[in-house]
C-alpha positions in Angstrom: 31.4 -71.1 71.7 28.8 -73.8 72.3 27.2 -71.8 75.2 27.1 -68.7 72.9 25.4 -70.7 70.2 22.8 -72.0 72.7 22.1 -68.5 74.0 21.9 -67.2 70.4 19.4 -69.9 69.5 17.4 -69.4 72.7 17.0 -65.7 71.8 15.2 -66.8 68.6 17.9 -66.6 66.0 18.9 -69.4 63.7 17.3 -72.8 63.5 17.6 -76.1 65.3 20.3 -78.3 64.1 20.1 -81.8 65.7 23.4 -83.3 66.7 24.1 -86.8 65.5 24.4 -87.7 69.2 22.4 -90.9 69.1 24.5 -92.4 66.3 27.3 -93.0 68.9 27.8 -96.6 70.1 25.4 -97.5 73.0 28.3 -98.2 75.5 29.2 -94.5 75.3 25.7 -93.5 76.1 25.6 -95.9 79.1 28.8 -94.4 80.5 27.1 -91.0 80.7 24.8 -92.2 83.5 27.8 -93.0 85.7 29.4 -89.5 85.4 28.9 -86.1 86.9 30.4 -82.7 86.4 33.3 -82.3 84.1 33.6 -86.1 83.7 30.0 -86.1 82.3 30.9 -83.3 79.9 33.9 -85.2 78.7 31.9 -88.4 78.2 29.1 -86.4 76.4 31.7 -84.8 74.0 33.1 -88.3 73.4 29.6 -89.4 72.3 29.3 -86.4 70.1 32.7 -87.1 68.5 31.9 -90.8 67.9 28.5 -89.8 66.4 30.2 -87.3 64.2 32.6 -89.9 62.9 29.7 -92.3 62.2 27.9 -89.5 60.3 31.0 -88.7 58.3 31.3 -92.4 57.3 27.7 -92.5 56.3 28.1 -89.4 54.2 31.1 -90.8 52.5 29.2 -93.9 51.6 26.3 -91.9 50.2 28.8 -89.8 48.2 30.3 -93.0 46.8 26.8 -94.3 45.8 26.0 -91.0 44.2 29.2 -91.1 42.1 28.4 -94.7 41.1 24.9 -93.6 40.1 26.3 -90.7 38.0 28.7 -93.1 36.3 25.9 -95.3 35.1 25.1 -92.8 32.3 21.8 -92.1 30.8 20.3 -93.6 27.7 17.0 -92.7 26.0 15.1 -95.4 27.8 17.0 -95.8 31.1 15.7 -94.1 34.2 18.2 -95.8 36.5 20.4 -92.7 37.1 17.2 -90.7 38.1 16.1 -93.6 40.3 19.4 -93.8 42.1 19.3 -90.0 42.7 15.8 -90.3 44.1 16.7 -93.2 46.4 19.8 -91.3 47.8 17.9 -88.1 48.4 14.6 -89.4 49.9 14.6 -90.7 53.5 11.8 -93.3 52.8 11.3 -94.8 49.4 8.4 -97.0 48.4 7.7 -98.5 45.0 4.9 -95.9 44.5 7.1 -92.9 45.3 9.9 -94.3 43.0 7.4 -94.8 40.2 6.0 -91.3 40.6 9.3 -89.6 40.6 
């Protein structure tokens, strides 16, 4: 399935989707250099699985923060719920971008 997806992408279909590979613990990355053949593939897939677990945990934390932001409620003068939404959805937040949103 992975090979078919790579060939499909190489033919110009779809778009690039980065794997969360680098989110895996460093010791798993270091083990890759010591492997060859199917052992390397197994170690690589272990990195991908560990990175996917880390991404799932990160997503769960963001969803909890979003739910807490929604629970704040909105008053006529409060911009806090909108600010929480902006902070959660923007990769880099500065005071200027927060004030402009």
